[in-house]
C-alpha positions as CSV (number, residue, x, y, z in Angstrom):
1,M,-0.1,21.3,-7.8
2,P,1.1,18.1,-6.0
3,F,3.4,18.5,-3.0
4,D,6.4,16.5,-1.8
5,P,5.1,14.5,1.3
6,I,8.4,14.9,3.0
7,S,9.6,18.5,2.4
8,K,6.0,19.8,1.7
9,A,7.5,21.8,-1.1
10,P,5.5,22.1,-4.3
11,I,6.5,19.8,-7.2
12,S,7.6,21.9,-10.1
13,E,5.7,22.4,-13.3
14,M,8.6,20.6,-15.1
15,S,7.3,17.4,-13.7
16,V,4.4,17.3,-16.1
17,M,6.6,17.7,-19.1
18,P,7.9,14.6,-20.8
19,N,11.6,13.9,-20.9
20,L,11.5,12.7,-24.5
21,V,9.5,15.1,-26.6
22,D,9.8,13.2,-29.9
23,R,11.0,9.6,-29.7
24,D,11.6,9.2,-33.5
25,E,13.7,12.4,-33.7
26,A,15.7,11.4,-30.6
27,A,16.5,8.0,-32.2
28,K,18.1,9.5,-35.3
29,G,21.9,9.0,-35.1
30,F,21.7,8.0,-31.4
31,E,24.7,6.2,-29.9
32,W,24.7,4.8,-26.4
33,T,28.0,6.5,-25.8
34,D,26.0,9.7,-26.0
35,M,24.6,8.8,-22.5
36,Y,27.9,8.1,-20.9
37,S,28.5,11.7,-19.9
38,E,25.3,11.8,-17.9
39,L,26.7,9.4,-15.3
40,D,29.6,10.0,-12.9
41,W,32.4,7.5,-13.6
42,L,34.8,6.4,-10.9
43,P,38.1,8.4,-10.7
44,D,40.0,5.8,-12.6
45,G,37.4,5.5,-15.3
46,G,35.5,2.5,-13.8
47,L,31.8,2.2,-13.3
48,N,29.9,1.1,-10.2
49,K,26.1,0.9,-10.0
50,A,26.0,1.7,-6.3
51,Y,28.0,4.9,-6.9
52,E,25.7,6.0,-9.7
53,A,22.5,5.3,-7.7
54,I,23.5,6.7,-4.3
55,D,26.9,8.3,-3.7
56,R,27.0,10.6,-6.7
57,H,23.8,12.4,-5.5
58,V,25.6,13.1,-2.2
59,E,28.7,14.4,-4.2
60,H,26.4,16.7,-6.1
61,G,25.0,18.3,-3.0
62,H,21.7,16.3,-2.7
63,G,22.6,14.2,0.3
64,D,19.7,15.6,2.3
65,K,17.2,14.6,-0.4
66,V,14.9,11.7,0.5
67,A,16.0,8.6,-1.3
68,M,13.7,6.0,0.2
69,I,10.3,6.0,1.9
70,W,9.7,2.6,3.4
71,A,6.1,1.9,4.2
72,G,5.8,-1.3,6.3
73,K,2.9,-3.7,6.0
74,N,1.9,-3.0,9.5
75,G,1.9,0.8,9.2
76,E,5.5,1.4,10.0
77,E,7.4,4.1,8.2
78,E,11.2,4.7,7.8
79,I,12.7,7.5,5.7
80,Y,16.3,7.6,4.4
81,T,18.1,10.4,2.6
82,F,20.8,9.7,0.1
83,S,23.5,10.5,2.7
84,E,21.9,7.9,5.1
85,M,21.7,5.4,2.2
86,K,25.4,6.0,1.5
87,A,26.3,5.4,5.2
88,Q,24.3,2.2,5.5
89,T,25.6,0.7,2.2
90,N,29.1,1.6,3.2
91,R,28.6,-0.3,6.5
92,W,27.4,-3.4,4.6
93,A,30.3,-3.1,2.2
94,N,32.7,-3.2,5.2
95,V,30.8,-6.1,6.7
96,V,31.1,-8.4,3.7
97,T,34.7,-7.3,3.0
98,D,35.7,-8.2,6.5
99,L,34.0,-11.6,6.0
100,G,36.2,-12.2,3.1
101,L,34.0,-11.3,0.1
102,G,36.2,-11.0,-3.0
103,R,35.6,-9.3,-6.3
104,G,33.0,-11.2,-8.2
105,D,31.9,-13.3,-5.2
106,R,28.1,-13.8,-5.0
107,V,25.9,-12.6,-2.2
108,F,22.3,-13.9,-2.4
109,I,19.5,-12.1,-0.6
110,F,16.3,-13.9,0.4
111,M,14.1,-11.3,2.1
112,D,10.9,-9.3,2.0
113,R,11.0,-5.7,0.9
114,L,12.8,-4.3,4.0
115,P,15.2,-1.4,4.0
116,E,18.1,-3.8,4.9
117,L,17.6,-5.6,1.6
118,Y,18.4,-2.4,-0.3
119,F,21.4,-1.5,1.9
120,A,22.9,-5.0,1.3
121,F,22.2,-4.9,-2.4
122,F,24.1,-1.7,-3.0
123,G,26.7,-2.4,-0.3
124,T,27.6,-5.7,-2.0
125,L,28.1,-3.8,-5.3
126,K,30.4,-1.3,-3.6
127,A,32.5,-4.2,-2.3
128,G,32.9,-5.6,-5.8
129,G,30.5,-8.5,-5.3
130,V,27.6,-9.8,-7.4
131,V,24.1,-9.7,-6.0
132,G,21.5,-12.4,-6.5
133,P,18.1,-11.3,-5.2
134,L,15.6,-14.2,-4.5
135,F,11.8,-13.9,-4.5
136,S,10.7,-14.1,-0.9
137,A,7.7,-16.4,-1.8
138,F,10.0,-19.1,-3.1
139,G,9.9,-22.5,-1.5
140,P,13.0,-24.4,-0.5
141,E,13.7,-26.1,-3.9
142,P,14.1,-22.9,-6.0
143,V,16.3,-21.4,-3.4
144,R,18.5,-24.5,-3.2
145,D,18.9,-24.7,-7.0
146,R,19.9,-21.1,-7.2
147,L,22.4,-21.2,-4.3
148,Q,24.0,-24.3,-5.6
149,D,24.3,-23.1,-9.2
150,S,25.6,-19.7,-8.3
151,G,28.1,-20.8,-5.7
152,A,27.0,-18.0,-3.4
153,S,29.3,-17.5,-0.4
154,I,27.0,-15.2,1.7
155,F,23.3,-15.7,2.3
156,L,21.3,-12.9,3.8
157,T,17.8,-13.6,5.0
158,Q,15.3,-13.1,7.9
159,P,14.1,-15.5,10.6
160,E,10.9,-16.8,9.1
161,L,12.5,-17.3,5.7
162,R,15.6,-18.9,7.1
163,E,13.3,-21.3,8.9
164,K,11.5,-22.1,5.6
165,V,14.7,-23.1,3.8
166,A,16.6,-24.6,6.8
167,G,16.4,-28.1,5.3
168,I,18.2,-27.3,2.1
169,L,21.0,-25.1,3.5
170,P,23.3,-28.1,4.3
171,E,23.0,-28.9,0.6
172,C,24.7,-25.6,-0.3
173,P,28.3,-26.1,0.7
174,D,29.6,-22.9,-0.9
175,I,27.8,-20.8,1.7
176,K,30.3,-19.6,4.2
177,H,28.1,-17.1,6.1
178,I,24.4,-17.0,6.9
179,I,23.4,-13.5,8.1
180,V,20.0,-12.9,9.6
181,V,18.1,-9.6,9.7
182,N,16.1,-9.3,12.9
183,K,13.7,-6.6,11.9
184,D,11.6,-7.1,15.0
185,R,14.8,-6.9,17.1
186,R,14.7,-10.4,18.4
187,S,17.9,-11.2,20.4
188,S,20.8,-12.9,18.8
189,D,20.1,-15.8,21.1
190,D,17.4,-16.8,18.6
191,L,20.0,-17.3,15.9
192,A,21.3,-20.7,14.9
193,D,24.8,-21.4,16.2
194,S,26.5,-20.6,13.0
195,D,24.4,-17.6,12.0
196,L,25.5,-14.0,12.2
197,S,23.3,-11.1,13.3
198,Y,22.9,-8.3,10.7
199,E,22.3,-5.8,13.4
200,E,25.5,-6.6,15.4
201,L,27.6,-6.7,12.3
202,M,26.3,-3.3,11.1
203,L,26.7,-1.7,14.6
204,D,30.4,-2.4,14.6
205,A,31.0,-1.4,10.9
206,S,32.4,1.9,9.7
207,D,30.3,4.1,7.5
208,D,33.4,5.0,5.5
209,F,34.3,2.8,2.5
210,G,36.3,3.2,-0.6
211,I,34.3,1.7,-3.4
212,V,36.0,-1.1,-5.3
213,S,37.0,0.1,-8.7
214,T,34.8,-2.1,-10.8
215,S,34.8,-1.7,-14.5
216,M,31.7,-1.3,-16.7
217,Y,32.2,-4.9,-17.8
218,D,32.4,-6.4,-14.2
219,Y,29.4,-8.5,-13.2
220,S,26.9,-6.9,-10.9
221,I,23.6,-8.7,-10.7
222,M,22.4,-12.3,-11.3
223,H,18.7,-13.1,-11.9
224,Y,17.5,-16.6,-12.6
225,T,15.1,-17.1,-15.5
226,S,13.1,-20.2,-16.4
227,G,13.4,-22.2,-19.6
228,T,11.6,-25.2,-21.2
229,T,14.2,-27.8,-20.1
230,G,16.5,-28.0,-17.2
231,K,16.7,-25.8,-14.1
232,P,16.5,-22.0,-14.2
233,K,19.5,-20.2,-15.7
234,G,21.4,-17.4,-14.0
235,A,21.3,-14.4,-16.3
236,V,24.3,-12.2,-15.4
237,H,24.4,-8.5,-15.9
238,R,27.3,-6.0,-15.8
239,H,27.7,-2.6,-14.2
240,L,27.3,-1.1,-17.7
241,A,23.5,-1.8,-17.4
242,A,23.2,1.3,-15.3
243,V,23.5,3.5,-18.4
244,Q,20.3,2.0,-19.9
245,Q,18.4,1.8,-16.7
246,Y,19.1,5.5,-16.1
247,A,18.2,6.4,-19.6
248,T,15.0,4.4,-19.8
249,G,13.9,5.7,-16.4
250,K,13.9,9.2,-18.0
251,W,12.5,8.2,-21.4
252,A,10.1,5.3,-20.8
253,L,9.0,6.2,-17.3
254,D,9.4,9.9,-17.6
255,L,11.2,10.2,-14.3
256,H,12.1,13.7,-13.0
257,F,14.3,14.6,-10.1
258,D,11.4,15.7,-8.0
259,D,9.1,12.7,-8.6
260,I,7.7,10.4,-5.9
261,Y,8.0,7.0,-7.6
262,F,6.2,3.7,-6.7
263,C,7.2,0.4,-8.3
264,T,5.2,-2.6,-7.1
265,A,7.6,-5.3,-8.3
266,D,9.4,-7.5,-5.9
267,P,13.2,-7.2,-5.9
268,G,13.4,-11.0,-6.4
269,W,12.5,-10.3,-10.0
270,V,14.4,-8.2,-12.5
271,T,11.8,-5.4,-12.6
272,G,12.3,-4.9,-8.8
273,T,16.0,-4.3,-9.3
274,S,16.2,-2.5,-12.6
275,Y,13.2,-0.3,-12.0
276,G,12.6,-0.8,-8.2
277,M,16.1,0.4,-7.5
278,M,18.4,1.4,-10.4
279,A,16.2,3.6,-12.6
280,P,14.7,5.7,-9.8
281,W,17.9,6.1,-7.8
282,T,20.2,6.8,-10.7
283,N,17.8,9.6,-11.6
284,G,17.9,10.9,-8.0
285,V,14.2,10.2,-7.5
286,T,12.4,9.6,-4.1
287,N,11.6,5.9,-4.2
288,L,8.6,4.6,-2.3
289,I,9.0,1.0,-1.1
290,Y,5.7,-0.6,0.0
291,E,6.3,-3.9,1.9
292,G,2.7,-5.2,1.8
293,G,1.2,-7.4,-1.0
294,F,-1.6,-6.5,-3.4
295,S,-4.7,-4.7,-2.1
296,A,-6.6,-2.1,-4.1
297,N,-7.4,0.0,-1.1
298,N,-3.9,-0.3,0.4
299,W,-2.3,0.6,-2.9
300,Y,-4.6,3.6,-3.4
301,D,-4.1,4.6,0.2
302,T,-0.3,4.6,-0.4
303,I,-0.5,6.6,-3.6
304,D,-2.8,9.1,-1.9
305,K,-0.8,9.5,1.3
306,Y,2.6,10.0,-0.4
307,K,1.3,11.8,-3.5
308,V,2.9,9.4,-5.9
309,T,3.6,10.9,-9.3
310,V,4.9,7.9,-11.3
311,W,3.6,4.4,-10.8
312,Y,5.0,1.3,-12.4
313,T,3.1,-2.0,-12.0
314,A,2.0,-5.2,-13.7
315,P,-0.9,-6.0,-16.0
316,T,-2.2,-8.7,-13.6
317,A,-2.4,-6.1,-10.8
318,I,-4.2,-3.7,-13.1
319,R,-6.7,-6.4,-14.0
320,M,-7.2,-7.1,-10.3
321,L,-7.7,-3.3,-9.7
322,M,-10.3,-3.3,-12.5
323,R,-12.1,-6.2,-10.8
324,A,-12.2,-4.1,-7.6
325,G,-14.2,-1.5,-9.4
326,E,-14.3,2.3,-9.4
327,E,-15.5,2.8,-5.8
328,P,-11.9,2.5,-4.3
329,V,-10.7,5.0,-6.9
330,K,-13.4,7.5,-6.0
331,N,-12.6,7.2,-2.3
332,H,-9.0,8.4,-2.9
333,D,-7.3,11.5,-4.2
334,L,-5.1,10.1,-6.9
335,S,-4.6,13.4,-8.7
336,S,-0.9,13.5,-8.1
337,L,-0.4,10.6,-10.6
338,R,0.9,11.9,-13.9
339,F,2.4,8.8,-15.5
340,I,1.4,5.1,-15.1
341,A,3.2,2.2,-16.8
342,S,3.1,-1.6,-16.8
343,V,5.3,-4.5,-17.7
344,G,5.7,-8.3,-17.3
345,E,3.0,-9.5,-19.7
346,P,0.8,-7.9,-22.4
347,L,-1.5,-5.2,-21.2
348,N,-4.9,-5.8,-22.7
349,P,-6.5,-2.9,-24.6
350,E,-9.4,-2.8,-22.1
351,A,-7.0,-1.9,-19.3
352,V,-5.7,1.1,-21.3
353,V,-9.3,2.3,-21.8
354,W,-10.0,1.7,-18.1
355,G,-6.9,3.8,-17.1
356,N,-8.2,6.7,-19.1
357,E,-11.6,6.4,-17.4
358,M,-10.3,6.0,-13.9
359,F,-7.1,8.1,-13.9
360,N,-7.7,10.5,-16.8
361,Q,-4.6,9.1,-18.5
362,A,-3.5,6.0,-20.4
363,I,-1.5,3.2,-18.9
364,H,1.7,2.9,-20.8
365,D,2.8,-0.6,-21.5
366,N,6.4,-1.5,-22.3
367,W,8.4,-4.7,-23.1
368,W,11.7,-6.2,-21.9
369,Q,13.0,-9.3,-20.3
370,T,15.3,-10.6,-17.6
371,E,17.9,-11.1,-20.3
372,T,17.6,-7.6,-21.7
373,G,18.1,-6.0,-18.2
374,A,16.1,-2.8,-19.1
375,I,13.2,-1.6,-21.1
376,M,13.6,-2.1,-24.8
377,C,10.3,-1.0,-26.3
378,A,7.8,1.4,-24.8
379,N,4.8,3.7,-25.1
380,Y,6.2,7.1,-24.3
381,A,4.6,10.0,-22.5
382,S,5.0,12.0,-25.7
383,M,3.5,9.6,-28.2
384,E,0.1,8.1,-29.0
385,V,-0.7,5.0,-27.0
386,R,-2.2,2.3,-29.2
387,P,-4.1,0.0,-26.8
388,G,-2.7,-3.5,-26.9
389,S,0.7,-2.4,-28.3
390,M,4.0,-2.5,-26.4
391,G,5.1,0.6,-28.2
392,K,8.3,1.4,-30.2
393,P,11.9,0.5,-29.5
394,I,13.8,3.0,-27.4
395,P,16.7,5.0,-29.1
396,G,19.7,2.8,-29.6
397,I,17.7,-0.5,-29.9
398,E,17.0,-2.3,-33.1
399,M,14.2,-4.8,-33.0
400,G,12.9,-7.1,-35.8
401,I,10.4,-9.8,-36.6
402,L,12.0,-12.9,-38.0
403,D,10.8,-16.1,-39.8
404,A,11.7,-19.6,-38.7
405,E,15.1,-19.3,-40.6
406,Y,15.9,-16.0,-38.8
407,N,15.3,-13.8,-41.7
408,L,13.6,-10.4,-41.4
409,L,9.9,-10.3,-42.1
410,P,8.0,-7.2,-43.4
411,A,5.5,-5.2,-41.3
412,G,2.2,-6.9,-40.6
413,E,3.5,-10.5,-40.4
414,D,3.8,-12.6,-37.2
415,G,7.2,-14.0,-36.3
416,L,10.0,-14.3,-33.8
417,L,10.8,-11.1,-31.8
418,A,14.5,-10.4,-32.0
419,V,16.9,-7.7,-31.0
420,K,20.3,-6.7,-32.4
421,P,22.9,-7.3,-29.7
422,G,25.0,-4.5,-28.2
423,W,22.7,-2.7,-25.9
424,P,24.2,-1.6,-22.5
425,S,22.0,-3.7,-20.2
426,Q,22.3,-6.9,-22.3
427,F,23.0,-10.0,-20.2
428,H,26.5,-11.3,-20.6
429,A,26.1,-14.9,-19.7
430,Y,24.0,-17.7,-18.3
431,W,26.0,-18.7,-15.3
432,N,28.0,-21.9,-16.1
433,N,25.9,-22.5,-19.2
434,S,27.6,-21.0,-22.2
435,E,25.9,-23.5,-24.6
436,M,22.4,-22.2,-23.6
437,Y,23.7,-18.6,-23.8
438,N,25.1,-19.1,-27.3
439,S,21.9,-20.7,-28.5
440,K,20.0,-17.4,-28.0
441,Y,21.9,-15.8,-30.9
442,K,21.1,-16.5,-34.5
443,K,22.3,-14.7,-37.6
444,G,23.4,-11.6,-35.6
445,W,20.1,-11.4,-33.6
446,Y,19.3,-12.1,-30.0
447,I,16.2,-14.4,-30.1
448,T,13.8,-13.4,-27.3
449,G,11.5,-16.5,-27.3
450,D,8.5,-14.2,-27.9
451,Q,6.3,-14.0,-30.9
452,A,5.2,-10.5,-32.1
453,Q,4.3,-8.4,-35.1
454,M,5.3,-4.9,-36.2
455,D,2.8,-2.6,-37.9
456,E,3.5,-0.1,-40.7
457,D,4.2,2.7,-38.2
458,G,6.8,0.8,-36.2
459,Y,4.6,-0.2,-33.2
460,F,5.2,-3.7,-31.9
461,W,2.4,-6.1,-30.8
462,F,3.0,-9.1,-28.6
463,Q,1.5,-12.4,-29.9
464,G,2.7,-15.0,-27.3
465,R,5.6,-17.2,-26.4
466,S,7.4,-19.3,-29.0
467,D,8.4,-21.9,-26.4
468,D,6.7,-23.7,-23.5
469,V,7.5,-21.1,-20.8
470,I,4.4,-20.1,-18.9
471,N,3.7,-16.4,-18.1
472,T,1.6,-16.4,-15.0
473,A,1.0,-13.0,-13.4
474,G,4.2,-11.8,-15.0
475,H,6.3,-14.7,-13.5
476,L,7.9,-16.8,-16.2
477,V,7.6,-20.4,-15.1
478,G,9.7,-23.2,-16.7
479,P,7.6,-26.3,-17.0
480,F,10.6,-28.6,-16.3
481,E,11.0,-27.1,-12.8
482,V,7.3,-27.8,-11.9
483,E,7.4,-31.3,-13.5
484,S,10.5,-32.2,-11.5
485,A,8.7,-31.3,-8.3
486,L,5.6,-33.2,-9.2
487,I,7.4,-36.5,-10.0
488,E,9.1,-36.4,-6.5
489,H,5.6,-37.3,-5.1
490,P,5.7,-41.1,-4.4
491,D,2.5,-41.8,-6.4
492,V,3.5,-39.8,-9.5
493,V,5.4,-41.4,-12.3
494,E,5.0,-38.8,-15.1
495,A,4.0,-35.2,-15.2
496,G,3.5,-32.6,-18.0
497,V,2.9,-28.9,-17.3
498,I,1.3,-26.2,-19.6
499,G,-0.1,-22.7,-19.2
500,V,-3.9,-22.3,-19.7
501,P,-5.6,-18.9,-20.2
502,D,-6.8,-17.0,-17.2
503,D,-8.7,-13.7,-17.1
504,I,-6.5,-12.2,-14.3
505,A,-3.1,-13.9,-14.4
506,M,-3.0,-14.3,-18.3
507,E,-2.0,-17.9,-17.7
508,V,-2.1,-20.3,-14.8
509,V,-0.1,-23.5,-14.5
510,K,-2.0,-26.7,-15.2
511,A,-0.4,-30.1,-14.6
512,F,-1.2,-33.5,-16.2
513,V,-0.2,-36.3,-13.9
514,A,0.1,-40.1,-14.5
515,T,0.2,-42.2,-11.3
516,R,1.7,-45.5,-10.3
517,P,-0.2,-48.6,-11.4
518,G,-2.9,-49.5,-8.9
519,V,-3.1,-46.0,-7.4
520,E,-6.6,-44.7,-7.2
521,Q,-6.8,-41.3,-8.8
522,T,-9.0,-39.5,-6.3
523,D,-9.7,-35.9,-5.3
524,A,-7.9,-36.5,-2.1
525,L,-4.8,-37.6,-4.0
526,R,-5.0,-34.6,-6.2
527,R,-5.1,-32.3,-3.1
528,D,-2.2,-34.2,-1.6
529,I,-0.1,-33.8,-4.7
530,M,-0.9,-30.1,-4.9
531,R,0.0,-29.6,-1.3
532,F,3.3,-31.5,-1.8
533,V,4.4,-29.4,-4.7
534,R,3.6,-26.1,-2.8
535,T,6.1,-27.2,-0.1
536,K,8.8,-27.5,-2.7
537,L,8.1,-24.5,-5.0
538,S,6.1,-21.4,-4.3
539,A,2.4,-20.7,-4.6
540,A,3.2,-18.3,-7.4
541,V,4.6,-21.1,-9.7
542,A,2.9,-24.2,-8.4
543,P,0.0,-25.7,-10.4
544,R,-3.4,-24.1,-9.9
545,Q,-5.1,-26.9,-11.9
546,M,-4.3,-30.6,-12.1
547,E,-5.7,-33.4,-14.2
548,F,-5.0,-37.1,-14.0
549,I,-4.1,-38.8,-17.2
550,E,-3.3,-42.5,-18.0
551,S,-0.1,-41.6,-19.9
552,L,1.5,-38.5,-21.3
553,P,1.9,-38.0,-25.1
554,K,5.6,-38.4,-25.9
555,T,7.9,-38.5,-28.9
556,R,9.6,-41.8,-29.7
557,S,12.6,-40.5,-28.0
558,G,10.6,-40.0,-24.8
559,K,10.2,-36.2,-24.8
560,I,6.8,-35.0,-23.4
561,M,4.9,-33.2,-26.1
562,R,3.6,-30.2,-24.1
563,R,2.4,-28.7,-27.4
564,L,0.0,-31.6,-27.8
565,L,-1.2,-31.4,-24.3
566,K,-2.0,-27.7,-24.8
567,A,-3.7,-28.3,-28.2
568,R,-6.0,-30.9,-26.7
569,E,-6.7,-28.8,-23.6
570,L,-7.7,-25.7,-25.7
571,G,-9.3,-27.6,-28.6
572,L,-6.6,-26.4,-31.1
573,P,-5.2,-28.3,-34.1
574,E,-2.8,-31.0,-33.0
575,G,-0.4,-30.4,-35.9
576,D,2.3,-32.9,-36.9
577,I,2.1,-36.0,-34.6
578,S,4.3,-38.3,-36.8
579,T,6.9,-38.4,-34.0
580,L,4.4,-39.4,-31.4
581,E,5.2,-42.6,-29.4
582,D,3.0,-45.6,-30.4
583,D,0.5,-46.6,-27.7
């Protein structure tokens, strides 16, 4: 029997029993309001995610239970109980309130996975603010675009990341306060003149705070997602999302109160908030936060050391683990693992088979998006896993496959994957872009942008994207954002970006570039352009491949035909080219 690494107490036998015995039975007559009674609402009937994730466990007598185990990349370890999490988040709520944060104001966090990020995240929610987590690997341009669009008034970061984006901060006039976390305890003398020290602010703050009475419809979190045209859009979620994040933590991830849970997603992406924070903590689970990046041995060491019971990761990471082979698995005791799940891109059938061979259990794929806010379709602990399928919709979710006119298709046919609106974690807006938001809804369906198929038994099977968005290692990359960075290079006049298949990352970004007349298209220039783009974006979204081209295929109206670029790259039929610009 596995043991809790903190209390050393044995984990109960209940931990090996699924929370949802029969998914199809549970879905009959289900209403989301059935779940409302399982959360603790605020005294006046309001709802606040921070209270549901932290404070309510203290109120129920579990304040001494370990909430967070933080494993630093250099071997450090910090442990926080729910009572300590409550105190730290209260301090941050007082800090931002004293700085003038009002209800609905935005606080953006640009940090590595440090405990302070999590304190600030929930403290901002307690104060009635909206949190915008940013991926710490972002370059200056994505950070600038998101800060400008959101109108964030407080920006929390750390010294090395603040230095990386220093050049764009003057272009973000809405920022009133820059707060810097000095995890290595550097003195405040190292701060810029206008910056504030996180440590000094927190030292003087009270750990007593009355949570702002947010309603279930108040905004809580803003995540930016890429599209085919224009800059990324801020998908805004409400406090009501806690209901579905709590429920799917139980159903789709089979979380139990005594689990040790490990989610490898960065909090800069929606998985890192919905399932790196909300799902485990609303279920009262001990959440392991590992600061380091991918490494087969380090991840297995972490699972072994802390006796992780539930592990949520990404298909790209699983394929990298497969490449590392079985030797690292054999060198570790991974017997504590009882449930493994993945998300972010399709999990290939070979990975499910490999999971059975390596861990004596299947890896359970599931599907959802930034816009959906929580898991929508999953392979449950209690049901047959069909390798390659993303499973069945969770109770309360209606999914369908539509044709080009948005009419329902029968089982066995490919089409547009769509969802009936009204689920609790549904995004409520694209920030300042109602036209784009409204365009996602057709004939009473939310159109996901994915292509899929449903079989006769109700299992869904992902087929690909129906637009030009590139899924590279689970990160959705909008081609426009990359193309915009490319054409800022002085020698580039046109750029088109597509995704090309990759064994590990599913897709990688490939750029086609046309240069100024007279410029010699050399390998040195290619390397210079690639370096230039990486200074503006991040390595995760910058092109991995680049090809020079004399001119890009365009419609007569001047729109780049990425579809044609991709067809020519992959040797696929070019389709209708009647709108192609004449040479």
